[in-house]
C-alpha beads as a LAMMPS data file, in Angstrom:
LAMMPS data file: protein, C-alpha beads

191 atoms
190 bonds

1 atom types
1 bond types

-500.0 500.0 xlo xhi
-500.0 500.0 ylo yhi
-500.0 500.0 zlo zhi

Masses

1 110.0

Atoms # bond

1 1 1 0.000 0.000 0.000
2 1 1 2.810 2.273 0.758
3 1 1 4.215 1.778 -2.705
4 1 1 0.841 2.491 -4.197
5 1 1 0.675 5.788 -2.382
6 1 1 4.154 6.658 -3.478
7 1 1 3.237 5.874 -7.068
8 1 1 0.173 8.139 -6.904
9 1 1 2.181 10.945 -5.339
10 1 1 4.936 10.597 -7.865
11 1 1 2.413 10.560 -10.743
12 1 1 0.674 13.623 -9.398
13 1 1 3.942 15.505 -9.088
14 1 1 4.890 14.486 -12.602
15 1 1 1.495 15.683 -13.852
16 1 1 1.880 19.004 -12.078
17 1 1 5.382 19.412 -13.456
18 1 1 4.146 18.681 -17.025
19 1 1 1.281 21.132 -16.700
20 1 1 3.483 23.801 -15.215
21 1 1 5.920 23.592 -18.145
22 1 1 5.524 26.664 -20.337
23 1 1 5.008 26.243 -24.088
24 1 1 7.732 27.732 -26.278
25 1 1 6.783 31.042 -27.919
26 1 1 5.576 31.041 -31.491
27 1 1 8.466 31.613 -33.877
28 1 1 8.748 34.395 -36.439
29 1 1 8.503 31.900 -39.325
30 1 1 5.197 30.556 -37.968
31 1 1 3.839 34.103 -37.686
32 1 1 4.881 34.856 -41.285
33 1 1 3.186 31.679 -42.548
34 1 1 -0.027 32.188 -40.542
35 1 1 -1.336 35.784 -40.693
36 1 1 -4.347 35.014 -38.412
37 1 1 -2.039 33.795 -35.659
38 1 1 0.010 36.971 -36.100
39 1 1 -3.093 39.137 -35.865
40 1 1 -4.257 37.363 -32.666
41 1 1 -0.830 37.795 -31.079
42 1 1 -0.746 41.498 -31.962
43 1 1 -4.190 41.983 -30.380
44 1 1 -3.013 40.254 -27.171
45 1 1 0.237 42.250 -27.157
46 1 1 -1.567 45.515 -27.811
47 1 1 -3.990 45.213 -24.874
48 1 1 -1.389 45.877 -22.209
49 1 1 1.767 47.103 -23.861
50 1 1 3.729 47.788 -20.701
51 1 1 3.437 44.177 -19.489
52 1 1 3.777 42.420 -22.865
53 1 1 6.485 44.606 -24.318
54 1 1 9.306 42.152 -23.553
55 1 1 7.452 38.854 -23.953
56 1 1 9.111 36.571 -26.530
57 1 1 5.873 36.013 -28.417
58 1 1 5.237 39.770 -28.792
59 1 1 8.824 40.390 -29.883
60 1 1 8.504 37.624 -32.498
61 1 1 5.165 39.065 -33.682
62 1 1 6.677 42.540 -34.149
63 1 1 9.642 41.020 -35.994
64 1 1 7.256 39.076 -38.277
65 1 1 5.345 42.274 -39.052
66 1 1 8.597 44.038 -39.951
67 1 1 9.628 41.154 -42.247
68 1 1 6.244 41.162 -43.977
69 1 1 6.467 44.921 -44.538
70 1 1 9.959 44.548 -46.000
71 1 1 8.816 41.798 -48.386
72 1 1 5.825 43.905 -49.496
73 1 1 8.131 46.885 -50.041
74 1 1 10.552 44.751 -52.085
75 1 1 7.711 43.491 -54.275
76 1 1 6.441 47.032 -54.775
77 1 1 9.933 48.260 -55.623
78 1 1 10.397 45.411 -58.137
79 1 1 7.072 46.327 -59.783
80 1 1 8.091 49.978 -59.981
81 1 1 11.471 49.039 -61.477
82 1 1 9.792 46.849 -64.105
83 1 1 7.339 49.634 -64.931
84 1 1 10.184 52.145 -65.140
85 1 1 12.139 49.863 -67.468
86 1 1 9.097 49.467 -69.738
87 1 1 8.685 53.255 -69.852
88 1 1 12.399 53.718 -70.565
89 1 1 12.253 51.241 -73.453
90 1 1 9.133 52.897 -74.869
91 1 1 10.787 56.319 -74.664
92 1 1 13.931 54.966 -76.337
93 1 1 11.855 53.448 -79.172
94 1 1 9.989 56.748 -79.591
95 1 1 13.232 58.711 -79.727
96 1 1 14.748 56.268 -82.230
97 1 1 11.641 56.490 -84.414
98 1 1 11.744 60.292 -84.273
99 1 1 15.443 60.303 -85.182
100 1 1 14.778 57.912 -88.074
101 1 1 11.900 60.080 -89.320
102 1 1 14.091 63.188 -89.097
103 1 1 16.875 61.408 -90.977
104 1 1 14.489 60.226 -93.715
105 1 1 13.000 63.709 -94.019
106 1 1 16.468 65.218 -94.370
107 1 1 17.411 62.619 -97.001
108 1 1 14.208 63.280 -98.944
109 1 1 14.793 67.031 -98.766
110 1 1 18.377 66.546 -99.959
111 1 1 17.196 64.394 -102.878
112 1 1 14.616 67.036 -103.825
113 1 1 17.256 69.770 -103.677
114 1 1 19.671 67.708 -105.772
115 1 1 16.944 66.940 -108.277
116 1 1 16.020 70.617 -108.508
117 1 1 19.698 71.549 -108.820
118 1 1 20.331 68.999 -111.557
119 1 1 17.042 69.802 -113.247
120 1 1 15.655 66.293 -113.077
121 1 1 12.205 66.157 -114.675
122 1 1 10.054 63.059 -115.070
123 1 1 12.856 60.730 -114.008
124 1 1 15.279 61.849 -116.735
125 1 1 18.201 64.188 -116.262
126 1 1 18.575 66.923 -118.870
127 1 1 21.880 65.460 -120.046
128 1 1 20.184 62.100 -120.702
129 1 1 22.299 60.208 -118.173
130 1 1 19.218 58.644 -116.556
131 1 1 20.021 59.605 -112.969
132 1 1 16.575 58.775 -111.694
133 1 1 15.803 55.073 -111.367
134 1 1 12.348 54.584 -112.732
135 1 1 10.571 51.969 -114.820
136 1 1 11.664 53.652 -118.031
137 1 1 15.211 54.500 -117.105
138 1 1 18.135 53.358 -119.181
139 1 1 19.589 51.104 -116.502
140 1 1 16.314 49.202 -116.072
141 1 1 15.839 48.857 -119.809
142 1 1 19.341 47.448 -120.248
143 1 1 18.910 44.963 -117.398
144 1 1 15.581 43.704 -118.801
145 1 1 17.219 42.420 -121.959
146 1 1 18.381 38.842 -122.234
147 1 1 22.169 38.339 -122.171
148 1 1 22.416 37.134 -125.755
149 1 1 20.236 39.814 -127.345
150 1 1 21.981 42.714 -129.004
151 1 1 20.202 46.032 -129.212
152 1 1 21.042 48.000 -132.286
153 1 1 20.748 51.754 -132.164
154 1 1 18.231 53.294 -134.549
155 1 1 19.521 54.391 -137.943
156 1 1 19.970 58.123 -138.277
157 1 1 17.538 59.686 -140.688
158 1 1 19.047 60.728 -143.885
159 1 1 19.209 64.420 -144.075
160 1 1 19.160 65.832 -147.606
161 1 1 19.019 69.459 -146.662
162 1 1 20.225 69.973 -143.116
163 1 1 19.762 73.703 -143.188
164 1 1 16.070 73.410 -143.787
165 1 1 15.286 70.910 -140.912
166 1 1 17.443 72.443 -138.197
167 1 1 16.248 75.495 -136.342
168 1 1 18.757 78.206 -135.735
169 1 1 20.816 77.641 -132.546
170 1 1 19.639 80.053 -129.930
171 1 1 22.353 79.024 -127.476
172 1 1 22.356 78.018 -123.827
173 1 1 19.909 80.744 -122.819
174 1 1 16.954 78.994 -124.455
175 1 1 17.690 75.744 -122.558
176 1 1 17.819 77.607 -119.266
177 1 1 14.659 79.473 -120.133
178 1 1 12.823 76.232 -120.920
179 1 1 13.994 74.746 -117.600
180 1 1 12.764 77.808 -115.724
181 1 1 9.384 77.585 -117.419
182 1 1 9.122 73.905 -116.524
183 1 1 9.995 74.649 -112.882
184 1 1 7.381 77.416 -112.695
185 1 1 4.791 75.122 -114.248
186 1 1 5.560 72.400 -111.652
187 1 1 5.429 74.848 -108.739
188 1 1 2.037 76.108 -109.836
189 1 1 0.669 72.599 -110.383
190 1 1 2.197 70.338 -107.671
191 1 1 1.308 66.656 -107.868

Bonds

1 1 1 2
2 1 2 3
3 1 3 4
4 1 4 5
5 1 5 6
6 1 6 7
7 1 7 8
8 1 8 9
9 1 9 10
10 1 10 11
11 1 11 12
12 1 12 13
13 1 13 14
14 1 14 15
15 1 15 16
16 1 16 17
17 1 17 18
18 1 18 19
19 1 19 20
20 1 20 21
21 1 21 22
22 1 22 23
23 1 23 24
24 1 24 25
25 1 25 26
26 1 26 27
27 1 27 28
28 1 28 29
29 1 29 30
30 1 30 31
31 1 31 32
32 1 32 33
33 1 33 34
34 1 34 35
35 1 35 36
36 1 36 37
37 1 37 38
38 1 38 39
39 1 39 40
40 1 40 41
41 1 41 42
42 1 42 43
43 1 43 44
44 1 44 45
45 1 45 46
46 1 46 47
47 1 47 48
48 1 48 49
49 1 49 50
50 1 50 51
51 1 51 52
52 1 52 53
53 1 53 54
54 1 54 55
55 1 55 56
56 1 56 57
57 1 57 58
58 1 58 59
59 1 59 60
60 1 60 61
61 1 61 62
62 1 62 63
63 1 63 64
64 1 64 65
65 1 65 66
66 1 66 67
67 1 67 68
68 1 68 69
69 1 69 70
70 1 70 71
71 1 71 72
72 1 72 73
73 1 73 74
74 1 74 75
75 1 75 76
76 1 76 77
77 1 77 78
78 1 78 79
79 1 79 80
80 1 80 81
81 1 81 82
82 1 82 83
83 1 83 84
84 1 84 85
85 1 85 86
86 1 86 87
87 1 87 88
88 1 88 89
89 1 89 90
90 1 90 91
91 1 91 92
92 1 92 93
93 1 93 94
94 1 94 95
95 1 95 96
96 1 96 97
97 1 97 98
98 1 98 99
99 1 99 100
100 1 100 101
101 1 101 102
102 1 102 103
103 1 103 104
104 1 104 105
105 1 105 106
106 1 106 107
107 1 107 108
108 1 108 109
109 1 109 110
110 1 110 111
111 1 111 112
112 1 112 113
113 1 113 114
114 1 114 115
115 1 115 116
116 1 116 117
117 1 117 118
118 1 118 119
119 1 119 120
120 1 120 121
121 1 121 122
122 1 122 123
123 1 123 124
124 1 124 125
125 1 125 126
126 1 126 127
127 1 127 128
128 1 128 129
129 1 129 130
130 1 130 131
131 1 131 132
132 1 132 133
133 1 133 134
134 1 134 135
135 1 135 136
136 1 136 137
137 1 137 138
138 1 138 139
139 1 139 140
140 1 140 141
141 1 141 142
142 1 142 143
143 1 143 144
144 1 144 145
145 1 145 146
146 1 146 147
147 1 147 148
148 1 148 149
149 1 149 150
150 1 150 151
151 1 151 152
152 1 152 153
153 1 153 154
154 1 154 155
155 1 155 156
156 1 156 157
157 1 157 158
158 1 158 159
159 1 159 160
160 1 160 161
161 1 161 162
162 1 162 163
163 1 163 164
164 1 164 165
165 1 165 166
166 1 166 167
167 1 167 168
168 1 168 169
169 1 169 170
170 1 170 171
171 1 171 172
172 1 172 173
173 1 173 174
174 1 174 175
175 1 175 176
176 1 176 177
177 1 177 178
178 1 178 179
179 1 179 180
180 1 180 181
181 1 181 182
182 1 182 183
183 1 183 184
184 1 184 185
185 1 185 186
186 1 186 187
187 1 187 188
188 1 188 189
189 1 189 190
190 1 190 191
């Protein structure tokens, strides 16, 4: 009987010791994983701040909140960086397109000025060199022929009385005058 009493006493003491053992505080990782547990801990810690200020569970809860805020801030910063990079690329493409348009406009203006300077009309230079590449230009006509085909120049017309068919030479002034008239006609009737 004495042993039975000792066993009951020992068991009771063991039970009291097990019940008196404090549970370990919730870790920061558990708070980060479970936001409801974090919220409940913050409510408990906020009720009496002076007493719970240095409790391990409250310290871990505050640390978990700080970590969550940092991760949210990092995600927001990454989103802003991605958005900024997209805007930078769009601006760069816009600037490149504007530079290309300016370059093309300058090239077109230069070609127009050269054409006006050389007196190019209807794709044919006045000297007959065929500077303008068009469907009827001399370079296209020569390349359209087959390699074995010879093109013979037209026979000159026989001239019995050259004085009668040829107009008197008025000189270079008439050529310049005709070019000026053509330029005026084109300026008045742009196409």
